[in-house]
N, C-alpha and C positions, 0 to 999 in steps of 0.2 A: 260516377254517373255517366261520364263520357264513354267508358267502356260498355256500359249497358246500351247506350244509344247506338254505338257503332256495331254492337252485336245484333241489335234490332234491325239495322240497315242491312247487315250481312244476311240475317234470316229472311228479310224481305226479298233480297236478291236471289236467294236459293229458292224461295217459294215461287218467284217469277219464272225462274228457269224450269223448275220441275212440275209446276201445276198448270192445268189447262182451264180451270174455272176462272172466268174473268173477274167475278166479284171478289174472290179471295185475293187475286193479284192486286186489284185496285185498293182494296181495304188494307192490305199489308203495306202497299206503297204510301198510302195516305197516313197511316199510323207512324211509319218511319219518318216521313217528311215533317209531320207535326212535332214529333219528338225532337228531331234535329233543330227545328225552328225554335221550340221552347228552350232547348239548351243554348242556342245562340243568343236569344233574348236574355237569358239568365247571365251569360258571360258578358254581354254588352252592358248590362245595367249594374253589374257588380263594381263597386268602387275599388280602385287599387290603393293599398295603403303605402304610398310613397312618401318618404321623409327625406328632404334634402337639407 
């Protein structure tokens, strides 16, 4: 899942560089940011199985 999100962020960066339509740029940035935030929340709330 991490690789997919980082690929999405890379795709958003490429779209931002190559595209001139503002709504596509903003939409791709928002989608990538939300995906990264959801991944962060998933990792933060996952319990670590530590046994000492």
